[in-house]
N, CA, C and O atoms as a Maestro MAE file, in Angstrom:
{
 s_m_m2io_version
 :::
 2.0.0
}

f_m_ct {
 s_m_title
 :::
 protein
 m_atom[308] {
  # First column is atom index #
  i_m_mmod_type
  r_m_x_coord
  r_m_y_coord
  r_m_z_coord
  i_m_residue_number
  s_m_chain_name
  s_m_pdb_residue_name
  s_m_pdb_atom_name
  i_m_atomic_number
  :::
  1 25 -2.039 -17.731 -41.133 1 A "MET " " N  " 7
  2 3 -3.209 -16.822 -41.196 1 A "MET " " CA " 6
  3 2 -3.454 -16.367 -42.629 1 A "MET " " C  " 6
  4 15 -2.778 -15.454 -43.103 1 A "MET " " O  " 8
  5 25 -4.360 -16.953 -43.298 2 A "GLN " " N  " 7
  6 3 -4.577 -16.751 -44.680 2 A "GLN " " CA " 6
  7 2 -5.375 -15.576 -44.950 2 A "GLN " " C  " 6
  8 15 -4.870 -14.601 -45.506 2 A "GLN " " O  " 8
  9 25 -6.674 -15.605 -44.570 3 A "ASN " " N  " 7
  10 3 -7.611 -14.497 -44.873 3 A "ASN " " CA " 6
  11 2 -7.867 -13.506 -43.770 3 A "ASN " " C  " 6
  12 15 -9.002 -13.081 -43.554 3 A "ASN " " O  " 8
  13 25 -6.829 -13.141 -43.080 4 A "HIS " " N  " 7
  14 3 -6.932 -12.194 -41.962 4 A "HIS " " CA " 6
  15 2 -7.086 -10.790 -42.567 4 A "HIS " " C  " 6
  16 15 -7.480 -9.894 -41.821 4 A "HIS " " O  " 8
  17 25 -6.830 -10.537 -43.761 5 A "LYS " " N  " 7
  18 3 -7.066 -9.226 -44.274 5 A "LYS " " CA " 6
  19 2 -8.422 -8.756 -44.225 5 A "LYS " " C  " 6
  20 15 -8.663 -7.554 -44.335 5 A "LYS " " O  " 8
  21 25 -9.446 -9.730 -44.049 6 A "GLN " " N  " 7
  22 3 -10.796 -9.293 -43.883 6 A "GLN " " CA " 6
  23 2 -11.129 -8.718 -42.634 6 A "GLN " " C  " 6
  24 15 -12.208 -8.143 -42.486 6 A "GLN " " O  " 8
  25 25 -10.244 -8.828 -41.663 7 A "PHE " " N  " 7
  26 3 -10.449 -8.063 -40.381 7 A "PHE " " CA " 6
  27 2 -9.079 -7.700 -39.772 7 A "PHE " " C  " 6
  28 15 -8.550 -8.306 -38.840 7 A "PHE " " O  " 8
  29 25 -8.583 -6.654 -40.406 8 A "LEU " " N  " 7
  30 3 -7.166 -6.155 -39.969 8 A "LEU " " CA " 6
  31 2 -7.192 -5.427 -38.703 8 A "LEU " " C  " 6
  32 15 -6.153 -5.380 -38.045 8 A "LEU " " O  " 8
  33 25 -8.252 -4.855 -38.283 9 A "THR " " N  " 7
  34 3 -8.220 -4.085 -37.070 9 A "THR " " CA " 6
  35 2 -9.114 -4.661 -36.104 9 A "THR " " C  " 6
  36 15 -9.995 -5.440 -36.468 9 A "THR " " O  " 8
  37 25 -8.937 -4.295 -34.751 10 A "LYS " " N  " 7
  38 3 -9.751 -4.784 -33.722 10 A "LYS " " CA " 6
  39 2 -11.227 -4.361 -33.921 10 A "LYS " " C  " 6
  40 15 -12.142 -5.158 -33.710 10 A "LYS " " O  " 8
  41 25 -11.440 -3.073 -34.337 11 A "SER " " N  " 7
  42 3 -12.868 -2.720 -34.645 11 A "SER " " CA " 6
  43 2 -13.535 -3.524 -35.681 11 A "SER " " C  " 6
  44 15 -14.713 -3.859 -35.559 11 A "SER " " O  " 8
  45 25 -12.766 -3.863 -36.765 12 A "GLU " " N  " 7
  46 3 -13.498 -4.617 -37.923 12 A "GLU " " CA " 6
  47 2 -13.720 -6.039 -37.330 12 A "GLU " " C  " 6
  48 15 -14.815 -6.576 -37.495 12 A "GLU " " O  " 8
  49 25 -12.822 -6.611 -36.712 13 A "PHE " " N  " 7
  50 3 -12.986 -7.998 -36.220 13 A "PHE " " CA " 6
  51 2 -14.139 -8.017 -35.151 13 A "PHE " " C  " 6
  52 15 -14.976 -8.918 -35.111 13 A "PHE " " O  " 8
  53 25 -14.112 -6.955 -34.292 14 A "GLY " " N  " 7
  54 3 -15.180 -6.784 -33.375 14 A "GLY " " CA " 6
  55 2 -16.619 -6.769 -34.010 14 A "GLY " " C  " 6
  56 15 -17.570 -7.389 -33.534 14 A "GLY " " O  " 8
  57 25 -16.664 -6.009 -35.111 15 A "LYS " " N  " 7
  58 3 -17.925 -5.889 -35.865 15 A "LYS " " CA " 6
  59 2 -18.326 -7.301 -36.447 15 A "LYS " " C  " 6
  60 15 -19.501 -7.665 -36.452 15 A "LYS " " O  " 8
  61 25 -17.330 -8.055 -36.920 16 A "LEU " " N  " 7
  62 3 -17.638 -9.369 -37.397 16 A "LEU " " CA " 6
  63 2 -18.117 -10.303 -36.186 16 A "LEU " " C  " 6
  64 15 -19.015 -11.126 -36.368 16 A "LEU " " O  " 8
  65 25 -17.553 -10.165 -35.073 17 A "ILE " " N  " 7
  66 3 -18.025 -11.015 -34.021 17 A "ILE " " CA " 6
  67 2 -19.387 -10.647 -33.533 17 A "ILE " " C  " 6
  68 15 -20.224 -11.502 -33.242 17 A "ILE " " O  " 8
  69 25 -19.614 -9.256 -33.442 18 A "GLU " " N  " 7
  70 3 -20.972 -8.928 -32.989 18 A "GLU " " CA " 6
  71 2 -22.056 -9.309 -34.076 18 A "GLU " " C  " 6
  72 15 -23.177 -9.676 -33.724 18 A "GLU " " O  " 8
  73 25 -21.713 -9.217 -35.334 19 A "GLN " " N  " 7
  74 3 -22.681 -9.634 -36.408 19 A "GLN " " CA " 6
  75 2 -22.884 -11.133 -36.328 19 A "GLN " " C  " 6
  76 15 -24.014 -11.592 -36.491 19 A "GLN " " O  " 8
  77 25 -21.887 -11.886 -36.096 20 A "THR " " N  " 7
  78 3 -21.942 -13.408 -35.986 20 A "THR " " CA " 6
  79 2 -22.810 -13.714 -34.809 20 A "THR " " C  " 6
  80 15 -23.637 -14.617 -34.931 20 A "THR " " O  " 8
  81 25 -22.715 -13.081 -33.713 21 A "VAL " " N  " 7
  82 3 -23.458 -13.398 -32.392 21 A "VAL " " CA " 6
  83 2 -24.920 -13.121 -32.717 21 A "VAL " " C  " 6
  84 15 -25.831 -13.888 -32.404 21 A "VAL " " O  " 8
  85 25 -25.079 -11.962 -33.370 22 A "LYS " " N  " 7
  86 3 -26.518 -11.589 -33.736 22 A "LYS " " CA " 6
  87 2 -27.187 -12.571 -34.789 22 A "LYS " " C  " 6
  88 15 -28.332 -12.981 -34.593 22 A "LYS " " O  " 8
  89 25 -26.466 -12.938 -35.892 23 A "ASP " " N  " 7
  90 3 -27.021 -13.630 -36.953 23 A "ASP " " CA " 6
  91 2 -27.185 -15.168 -36.391 23 A "ASP " " C  " 6
  92 15 -28.213 -15.793 -36.652 23 A "ASP " " O  " 8
  93 25 -26.290 -15.665 -35.728 24 A "HIS " " N  " 7
  94 3 -26.325 -17.105 -35.391 24 A "HIS " " CA " 6
  95 2 -26.961 -17.303 -33.998 24 A "HIS " " C  " 6
  96 15 -27.239 -18.423 -33.572 24 A "HIS " " O  " 8
  97 25 -27.177 -16.162 -33.309 25 A "ARG " " N  " 7
  98 3 -27.700 -16.230 -31.977 25 A "ARG " " CA " 6
  99 2 -26.776 -17.180 -31.119 25 A "ARG " " C  " 6
  100 15 -27.199 -18.125 -30.453 25 A "ARG " " O  " 8
  101 25 -25.542 -16.822 -31.221 26 A "SER " " N  " 7
  102 3 -24.503 -17.725 -30.475 26 A "SER " " CA " 6
  103 2 -23.898 -16.864 -29.388 26 A "SER " " C  " 6
  104 15 -24.215 -15.695 -29.167 26 A "SER " " O  " 8
  105 25 -22.965 -17.593 -28.714 27 A "SER " " N  " 7
  106 3 -22.194 -16.929 -27.708 27 A "SER " " CA " 6
  107 2 -20.977 -16.326 -28.441 27 A "SER " " C  " 6
  108 15 -20.657 -16.635 -29.589 27 A "SER " " O  " 8
  109 25 -20.298 -15.384 -27.620 28 A "TYR " " N  " 7
  110 3 -19.135 -14.719 -28.176 28 A "TYR " " CA " 6
  111 2 -18.056 -15.737 -28.383 28 A "TYR " " C  " 6
  112 15 -17.307 -15.642 -29.355 28 A "TYR " " O  " 8
  113 25 -17.948 -16.684 -27.529 29 A "MET " " N  " 7
  114 3 -16.864 -17.774 -27.744 29 A "MET " " CA " 6
  115 2 -17.164 -18.449 -28.995 29 A "MET " " C  " 6
  116 15 -16.279 -18.521 -29.847 29 A "MET " " O  " 8
  117 25 -18.353 -18.968 -29.211 30 A "ASP " " N  " 7
  118 3 -18.781 -19.730 -30.431 30 A "ASP " " CA " 6
  119 2 -18.502 -18.888 -31.656 30 A "ASP " " C  " 6
  120 15 -17.985 -19.389 -32.655 30 A "ASP " " O  " 8
  121 25 -18.838 -17.616 -31.586 31 A "ALA " " N  " 7
  122 3 -18.699 -16.736 -32.714 31 A "ALA " " CA " 6
  123 2 -17.204 -16.559 -33.062 31 A "ALA " " C  " 6
  124 15 -16.858 -16.566 -34.243 31 A "ALA " " O  " 8
  125 25 -16.386 -16.414 -32.146 32 A "ILE " " N  " 7
  126 3 -14.929 -16.287 -32.352 32 A "ILE " " CA " 6
  127 2 -14.385 -17.560 -32.995 32 A "ILE " " C  " 6
  128 15 -13.646 -17.518 -33.979 32 A "ILE " " O  " 8
  129 25 -14.778 -18.698 -32.404 33 A "ILE " " N  " 7
  130 3 -14.361 -19.982 -32.976 33 A "ILE " " CA " 6
  131 2 -14.852 -20.160 -34.379 33 A "ILE " " C  " 6
  132 15 -14.086 -20.595 -35.239 33 A "ILE " " O  " 8
  133 25 -16.142 -19.834 -34.664 34 A "HIS " " N  " 7
  134 3 -16.651 -19.953 -35.988 34 A "HIS " " CA " 6
  135 2 -15.923 -19.046 -37.026 34 A "HIS " " C  " 6
  136 15 -15.696 -19.446 -38.168 34 A "HIS " " O  " 8
  137 25 -15.563 -17.798 -36.580 35 A "LEU " " N  " 7
  138 3 -14.847 -16.979 -37.565 35 A "LEU " " CA " 6
  139 2 -13.470 -17.437 -37.748 35 A "LEU " " C  " 6
  140 15 -12.937 -17.302 -38.850 35 A "LEU " " O  " 8
  141 25 -12.807 -18.002 -36.704 36 A "CYS " " N  " 7
  142 3 -11.482 -18.558 -36.943 36 A "CYS " " CA " 6
  143 2 -11.496 -19.707 -37.950 36 A "CYS " " C  " 6
  144 15 -10.621 -19.863 -38.802 36 A "CYS " " O  " 8
  145 25 -12.585 -20.515 -37.782 37 A "GLU " " N  " 7
  146 3 -12.550 -21.692 -38.666 37 A "GLU " " CA " 6
  147 2 -12.994 -21.172 -40.067 37 A "GLU " " C  " 6
  148 15 -12.505 -21.692 -41.069 37 A "GLU " " O  " 8
  149 25 -13.852 -20.220 -40.165 38 A "LYS " " N  " 7
  150 3 -14.257 -19.710 -41.550 38 A "LYS " " CA " 6
  151 2 -13.130 -19.020 -42.211 38 A "LYS " " C  " 6
  152 15 -12.974 -19.138 -43.426 38 A "LYS " " O  " 8
  153 25 -12.323 -18.297 -41.474 39 A "HIS " " N  " 7
  154 3 -11.280 -17.592 -42.162 39 A "HIS " " CA " 6
  155 2 -9.903 -18.238 -42.046 39 A "HIS " " C  " 6
  156 15 -8.871 -17.644 -42.357 39 A "HIS " " O  " 8
  157 25 -9.942 -19.481 -41.583 40 A "GLU " " N  " 7
  158 3 -8.617 -20.319 -41.366 40 A "GLU " " CA " 6
  159 2 -7.591 -19.622 -40.592 40 A "GLU " " C  " 6
  160 15 -6.433 -19.536 -40.999 40 A "GLU " " O  " 8
  161 25 -8.026 -19.077 -39.381 41 A "VAL " " N  " 7
  162 3 -7.154 -18.404 -38.467 41 A "VAL " " CA " 6
  163 2 -6.920 -19.294 -37.252 41 A "VAL " " C  " 6
  164 15 -7.870 -19.931 -36.796 41 A "VAL " " O  " 8
  165 25 -5.754 -19.370 -36.723 42 A "GLU " " N  " 7
  166 3 -5.531 -20.131 -35.494 42 A "GLU " " CA " 6
  167 2 -6.125 -19.342 -34.343 42 A "GLU " " C  " 6
  168 15 -6.048 -18.115 -34.280 42 A "GLU " " O  " 8
  169 25 -6.715 -20.092 -33.446 43 A "LEU " " N  " 7
  170 3 -7.202 -19.312 -32.233 43 A "LEU " " CA " 6
  171 2 -6.192 -18.635 -31.410 43 A "LEU " " C  " 6
  172 15 -6.506 -17.658 -30.730 43 A "LEU " " O  " 8
  173 25 -4.932 -19.128 -31.435 44 A "GLU " " N  " 7
  174 3 -3.848 -18.368 -30.616 44 A "GLU " " CA " 6
  175 2 -3.486 -17.057 -31.351 44 A "GLU " " C  " 6
  176 15 -3.001 -16.125 -30.709 44 A "GLU " " O  " 8
  177 25 -3.708 -16.960 -32.681 45 A "GLU " " N  " 7
  178 3 -3.343 -15.842 -33.380 45 A "GLU " " CA " 6
  179 2 -4.379 -14.637 -33.356 45 A "GLU " " C  " 6
  180 15 -4.051 -13.475 -33.597 45 A "GLU " " O  " 8
  181 25 -5.656 -15.045 -33.041 46 A "VAL " " N  " 7
  182 3 -6.782 -14.127 -33.126 46 A "VAL " " CA " 6
  183 2 -6.794 -13.129 -31.868 46 A "VAL " " C  " 6
  184 15 -7.411 -12.065 -31.913 46 A "VAL " " O  " 8
  185 25 -6.145 -13.504 -30.863 47 A "LYS " " N  " 7
  186 3 -6.296 -12.687 -29.615 47 A "LYS " " CA " 6
  187 2 -5.829 -11.221 -29.862 47 A "LYS " " C  " 6
  188 15 -6.274 -10.305 -29.170 47 A "LYS " " O  " 8
  189 25 -4.966 -11.023 -30.815 48 A "LYS " " N  " 7
  190 3 -4.512 -9.660 -31.001 48 A "LYS " " CA " 6
  191 2 -5.626 -8.808 -31.752 48 A "LYS " " C  " 6
  192 15 -5.573 -7.581 -31.834 48 A "LYS " " O  " 8
  193 25 -6.621 -9.573 -32.280 49 A "PHE " " N  " 7
  194 3 -7.641 -8.780 -32.964 49 A "PHE " " CA " 6
  195 2 -8.935 -8.525 -32.086 49 A "PHE " " C  " 6
  196 15 -9.884 -7.873 -32.521 49 A "PHE " " O  " 8
  197 25 -8.910 -9.063 -30.867 50 A "ILE " " N  " 7
  198 3 -9.956 -8.978 -29.955 50 A "ILE " " CA " 6
  199 2 -9.901 -7.669 -29.176 50 A "ILE " " C  " 6
  200 15 -8.935 -7.413 -28.458 50 A "ILE " " O  " 8
  201 25 -10.972 -6.810 -29.321 51 A "SER " " N  " 7
  202 3 -10.953 -5.528 -28.514 51 A "SER " " CA " 6
  203 2 -11.173 -5.666 -27.106 51 A "SER " " C  " 6
  204 15 -11.698 -6.698 -26.685 51 A "SER " " O  " 8
  205 25 -10.825 -4.727 -26.312 52 A "PRO " " N  " 7
  206 3 -11.199 -4.747 -24.966 52 A "PRO " " CA " 6
  207 2 -12.762 -4.890 -24.619 52 A "PRO " " C  " 6
  208 15 -13.133 -5.492 -23.612 52 A "PRO " " O  " 8
  209 25 -13.581 -4.336 -25.460 53 A "ILE " " N  " 7
  210 3 -15.014 -4.466 -25.312 53 A "ILE " " CA " 6
  211 2 -15.398 -5.959 -25.470 53 A "ILE " " C  " 6
  212 15 -16.151 -6.487 -24.652 53 A "ILE " " O  " 8
  213 25 -14.899 -6.620 -26.488 54 A "ILE " " N  " 7
  214 3 -15.202 -8.071 -26.689 54 A "ILE " " CA " 6
  215 2 -14.553 -8.843 -25.595 54 A "ILE " " C  " 6
  216 15 -15.128 -9.846 -25.173 54 A "ILE " " O  " 8
  217 25 -13.399 -8.469 -25.091 55 A "LYS " " N  " 7
  218 3 -12.865 -9.261 -24.000 55 A "LYS " " CA " 6
  219 2 -13.660 -9.185 -22.795 55 A "LYS " " C  " 6
  220 15 -13.761 -10.165 -22.057 55 A "LYS " " O  " 8
  221 25 -14.310 -7.935 -22.512 56 A "ASN " " N  " 7
  222 3 -15.138 -7.823 -21.421 56 A "ASN " " CA " 6
  223 2 -16.411 -8.671 -21.560 56 A "ASN " " C  " 6
  224 15 -16.876 -9.276 -20.594 56 A "ASN " " O  " 8
  225 25 -16.965 -8.702 -22.782 57 A "LYS " " N  " 7
  226 3 -18.211 -9.528 -22.945 57 A "LYS " " CA " 6
  227 2 -17.866 -10.965 -22.848 57 A "LYS " " C  " 6
  228 15 -18.663 -11.732 -22.308 57 A "LYS " " O  " 8
  229 25 -16.706 -11.404 -23.342 58 A "LEU " " N  " 7
  230 3 -16.277 -12.835 -23.145 58 A "LEU " " CA " 6
  231 2 -16.055 -13.155 -21.733 58 A "LEU " " C  " 6
  232 15 -16.422 -14.246 -21.296 58 A "LEU " " O  " 8
  233 25 -15.456 -12.249 -20.954 59 A "GLU " " N  " 7
  234 3 -15.272 -12.549 -19.535 59 A "GLU " " CA " 6
  235 2 -16.668 -12.679 -18.765 59 A "GLU " " C  " 6
  236 15 -16.867 -13.556 -17.925 59 A "GLU " " O  " 8
  237 25 -17.549 -11.784 -19.108 60 A "ALA " " N  " 7
  238 3 -18.966 -11.795 -18.458 60 A "ALA " " CA " 6
  239 2 -19.581 -13.106 -18.866 60 A "ALA " " C  " 6
  240 15 -20.195 -13.773 -18.034 60 A "ALA " " O  " 8
  241 25 -19.445 -13.497 -20.089 61 A "GLU " " N  " 7
  242 3 -20.057 -14.727 -20.574 61 A "GLU " " CA " 6
  243 2 -19.449 -16.005 -19.881 61 A "GLU " " C  " 6
  244 15 -20.165 -16.943 -19.532 61 A "GLU " " O  " 8
  245 25 -18.134 -15.984 -19.709 62 A "ALA " " N  " 7
  246 3 -17.411 -17.038 -19.034 62 A "ALA " " CA " 6
  247 2 -17.859 -17.103 -17.554 62 A "ALA " " C  " 6
  248 15 -18.002 -18.195 -17.004 62 A "ALA " " O  " 8
  249 25 -18.068 -15.995 -16.940 63 A "MET " " N  " 7
  250 3 -18.420 -15.952 -15.502 63 A "MET " " CA " 6
  251 2 -19.865 -16.539 -15.391 63 A "MET " " C  " 6
  252 15 -20.112 -17.361 -14.508 63 A "MET " " O  " 8
  253 25 -20.797 -16.138 -16.254 64 A "LYS " " N  " 7
  254 3 -22.064 -16.590 -16.323 64 A "LYS " " CA " 6
  255 2 -22.191 -18.161 -16.447 64 A "LYS " " C  " 6
  256 15 -23.023 -18.816 -15.821 64 A "LYS " " O  " 8
  257 25 -21.270 -18.686 -17.326 65 A "LEU " " N  " 7
  258 3 -21.207 -20.141 -17.534 65 A "LEU " " CA " 6
  259 2 -20.341 -20.900 -16.554 65 A "LEU " " C  " 6
  260 15 -20.131 -22.104 -16.700 65 A "LEU " " O  " 8
  261 25 -19.811 -20.157 -15.500 66 A "ASN " " N  " 7
  262 3 -18.959 -20.673 -14.447 66 A "ASN " " CA " 6
  263 2 -17.671 -21.205 -14.943 66 A "ASN " " C  " 6
  264 15 -17.092 -22.117 -14.353 66 A "ASN " " O  " 8
  265 25 -17.203 -20.637 -16.045 67 A "PHE " " N  " 7
  266 3 -15.733 -20.900 -16.541 67 A "PHE " " CA " 6
  267 2 -14.857 -19.999 -15.844 67 A "PHE " " C  " 6
  268 15 -13.660 -20.283 -15.862 67 A "PHE " " O  " 8
  269 25 -15.234 -18.946 -15.222 68 A "LEU " " N  " 7
  270 3 -14.453 -18.117 -14.402 68 A "LEU " " CA " 6
  271 2 -15.073 -17.844 -13.081 68 A "LEU " " C  " 6
  272 15 -16.301 -17.906 -13.030 68 A "LEU " " O  " 8
  273 25 -14.454 -17.572 -12.076 69 A "PRO " " N  " 7
  274 3 -15.146 -17.279 -10.741 69 A "PRO " " CA " 6
  275 2 -15.904 -15.951 -10.953 69 A "PRO " " C  " 6
  276 15 -15.427 -15.026 -11.609 69 A "PRO " " O  " 8
  277 25 -17.142 -15.912 -10.345 70 A "ARG " " N  " 7
  278 3 -17.993 -14.729 -10.484 70 A "ARG " " CA " 6
  279 2 -17.391 -13.618 -9.536 70 A "ARG " " C  " 6
  280 15 -16.856 -13.861 -8.454 70 A "ARG " " O  " 8
  281 25 -17.541 -12.443 -10.059 71 A "GLN " " N  " 7
  282 3 -17.182 -11.273 -9.206 71 A "GLN " " CA " 6
  283 2 -18.420 -10.609 -8.646 71 A "GLN " " C  " 6
  284 15 -19.499 -10.817 -9.201 71 A "GLN " " O  " 8
  285 25 -18.340 -9.836 -7.601 72 A "ASN " " N  " 7
  286 3 -19.552 -9.205 -7.151 72 A "ASN " " CA " 6
  287 2 -20.119 -8.195 -8.197 72 A "ASN " " C  " 6
  288 15 -19.408 -7.370 -8.771 72 A "ASN " " O  " 8
  289 25 -21.387 -8.323 -8.385 73 A "SER " " N  " 7
  290 3 -21.989 -7.333 -9.428 73 A "SER " " CA " 6
  291 2 -23.361 -7.021 -8.947 73 A "SER " " C  " 6
  292 15 -23.950 -7.745 -8.144 73 A "SER " " O  " 8
  293 25 -23.854 -5.945 -9.444 74 A "LEU " " N  " 7
  294 3 -25.261 -5.485 -9.152 74 A "LEU " " CA " 6
  295 2 -26.185 -6.203 -9.977 74 A "LEU " " C  " 6
  296 15 -25.905 -6.324 -11.169 74 A "LEU " " O  " 8
  297 25 -27.345 -6.747 -9.485 75 A "PRO " " N  " 7
  298 3 -28.348 -7.430 -10.334 75 A "PRO " " CA " 6
  299 2 -29.081 -6.473 -11.154 75 A "PRO " " C  " 6
  300 15 -30.105 -5.978 -10.684 75 A "PRO " " O  " 8
  301 25 -28.678 -6.147 -12.336 76 A "ILE " " N  " 7
  302 3 -29.241 -5.239 -13.281 76 A "ILE " " CA " 6
  303 2 -29.863 -5.998 -14.385 76 A "ILE " " C  " 6
  304 15 -29.166 -6.616 -15.189 76 A "ILE " " O  " 8
  305 25 -31.212 -5.970 -14.452 77 A "ASP " " N  " 7
  306 3 -31.874 -6.699 -15.564 77 A "ASP " " CA " 6
  307 2 -32.685 -5.730 -16.457 77 A "ASP " " C  " 6
  308 15 -33.302 -6.159 -17.431 77 A "ASP " " O  " 8
  :::
 }
 m_bond[307] {
  # First column is bond index #
  i_m_from
  i_m_to
  i_m_order
  :::
  1 1 2 1
  2 2 3 1
  3 3 4 2
  4 3 5 1
  5 5 6 1
  6 6 7 1
  7 7 8 2
  8 7 9 1
  9 9 10 1
  10 10 11 1
  11 11 12 2
  12 11 13 1
  13 13 14 1
  14 14 15 1
  15 15 16 2
  16 15 17 1
  17 17 18 1
  18 18 19 1
  19 19 20 2
  20 19 21 1
  21 21 22 1
  22 22 23 1
  23 23 24 2
  24 23 25 1
  25 25 26 1
  26 26 27 1
  27 27 28 2
  28 27 29 1
  29 29 30 1
  30 30 31 1
  31 31 32 2
  32 31 33 1
  33 33 34 1
  34 34 35 1
  35 35 36 2
  36 35 37 1
  37 37 38 1
  38 38 39 1
  39 39 40 2
  40 39 41 1
  41 41 42 1
  42 42 43 1
  43 43 44 2
  44 43 45 1
  45 45 46 1
  46 46 47 1
  47 47 48 2
  48 47 49 1
  49 49 50 1
  50 50 51 1
  51 51 52 2
  52 51 53 1
  53 53 54 1
  54 54 55 1
  55 55 56 2
  56 55 57 1
  57 57 58 1
  58 58 59 1
  59 59 60 2
  60 59 61 1
  61 61 62 1
  62 62 63 1
  63 63 64 2
  64 63 65 1
  65 65 66 1
  66 66 67 1
  67 67 68 2
  68 67 69 1
  69 69 70 1
  70 70 71 1
  71 71 72 2
  72 71 73 1
  73 73 74 1
  74 74 75 1
  75 75 76 2
  76 75 77 1
  77 77 78 1
  78 78 79 1
  79 79 80 2
  80 79 81 1
  81 81 82 1
  82 82 83 1
  83 83 84 2
  84 83 85 1
  85 85 86 1
  86 86 87 1
  87 87 88 2
  88 87 89 1
  89 89 90 1
  90 90 91 1
  91 91 92 2
  92 91 93 1
  93 93 94 1
  94 94 95 1
  95 95 96 2
  96 95 97 1
  97 97 98 1
  98 98 99 1
  99 99 100 2
  100 99 101 1
  101 101 102 1
  102 102 103 1
  103 103 104 2
  104 103 105 1
  105 105 106 1
  106 106 107 1
  107 107 108 2
  108 107 109 1
  109 109 110 1
  110 110 111 1
  111 111 112 2
  112 111 113 1
  113 113 114 1
  114 114 115 1
  115 115 116 2
  116 115 117 1
  117 117 118 1
  118 118 119 1
  119 119 120 2
  120 119 121 1
  121 121 122 1
  122 122 123 1
  123 123 124 2
  124 123 125 1
  125 125 126 1
  126 126 127 1
  127 127 128 2
  128 127 129 1
  129 129 130 1
  130 130 131 1
  131 131 132 2
  132 131 133 1
  133 133 134 1
  134 134 135 1
  135 135 136 2
  136 135 137 1
  137 137 138 1
  138 138 139 1
  139 139 140 2
  140 139 141 1
  141 141 142 1
  142 142 143 1
  143 143 144 2
  144 143 145 1
  145 145 146 1
  146 146 147 1
  147 147 148 2
  148 147 149 1
  149 149 150 1
  150 150 151 1
  151 151 152 2
  152 151 153 1
  153 153 154 1
  154 154 155 1
  155 155 156 2
  156 155 157 1
  157 157 158 1
  158 158 159 1
  159 159 160 2
  160 159 161 1
  161 161 162 1
  162 162 163 1
  163 163 164 2
  164 163 165 1
  165 165 166 1
  166 166 167 1
  167 167 168 2
  168 167 169 1
  169 169 170 1
  170 170 171 1
  171 171 172 2
  172 171 173 1
  173 173 174 1
  174 174 175 1
  175 175 176 2
  176 175 177 1
  177 177 178 1
  178 178 179 1
  179 179 180 2
  180 179 181 1
  181 181 182 1
  182 182 183 1
  183 183 184 2
  184 183 185 1
  185 185 186 1
  186 186 187 1
  187 187 188 2
  188 187 189 1
  189 189 190 1
  190 190 191 1
  191 191 192 2
  192 191 193 1
  193 193 194 1
  194 194 195 1
  195 195 196 2
  196 195 197 1
  197 197 198 1
  198 198 199 1
  199 199 200 2
  200 199 201 1
  201 201 202 1
  202 202 203 1
  203 203 204 2
  204 203 205 1
  205 205 206 1
  206 206 207 1
  207 207 208 2
  208 207 209 1
  209 209 210 1
  210 210 211 1
  211 211 212 2
  212 211 213 1
  213 213 214 1
  214 214 215 1
  215 215 216 2
  216 215 217 1
  217 217 218 1
  218 218 219 1
  219 219 220 2
  220 219 221 1
  221 221 222 1
  222 222 223 1
  223 223 224 2
  224 223 225 1
  225 225 226 1
  226 226 227 1
  227 227 228 2
  228 227 229 1
  229 229 230 1
  230 230 231 1
  231 231 232 2
  232 231 233 1
  233 233 234 1
  234 234 235 1
  235 235 236 2
  236 235 237 1
  237 237 238 1
  238 238 239 1
  239 239 240 2
  240 239 241 1
  241 241 242 1
  242 242 243 1
  243 243 244 2
  244 243 245 1
  245 245 246 1
  246 246 247 1
  247 247 248 2
  248 247 249 1
  249 249 250 1
  250 250 251 1
  251 251 252 2
  252 251 253 1
  253 253 254 1
  254 254 255 1
  255 255 256 2
  256 255 257 1
  257 257 258 1
  258 258 259 1
  259 259 260 2
  260 259 261 1
  261 261 262 1
  262 262 263 1
  263 263 264 2
  264 263 265 1
  265 265 266 1
  266 266 267 1
  267 267 268 2
  268 267 269 1
  269 269 270 1
  270 270 271 1
  271 271 272 2
  272 271 273 1
  273 273 274 1
  274 274 275 1
  275 275 276 2
  276 275 277 1
  277 277 278 1
  278 278 279 1
  279 279 280 2
  280 279 281 1
  281 281 282 1
  282 282 283 1
  283 283 284 2
  284 283 285 1
  285 285 286 1
  286 286 287 1
  287 287 288 2
  288 287 289 1
  289 289 290 1
  290 290 291 1
  291 291 292 2
  292 291 293 1
  293 293 294 1
  294 294 295 1
  295 295 296 2
  296 295 297 1
  297 297 298 1
  298 298 299 1
  299 299 300 2
  300 299 301 1
  301 301 302 1
  302 302 303 1
  303 303 304 2
  304 303 305 1
  305 305 306 1
  306 306 307 1
  307 307 308 2
  :::
 }
}
């Protein structure tokens, strides 16, 4: 992990993820992969920097893409 000093905390890394999602109009999964490649961080090492909020968004995204089984939810649009 070479350049991890740029996102030492969960909140800083979360901000980078949110900004990448917004700027690139990408998914959370793609944003995390992009940031790992950009900062030369192994995907296995980055899990400690992902906040519970981002984990929830990843989980919702994965359910929407049928990567995880869907849970009962209210149709809120």
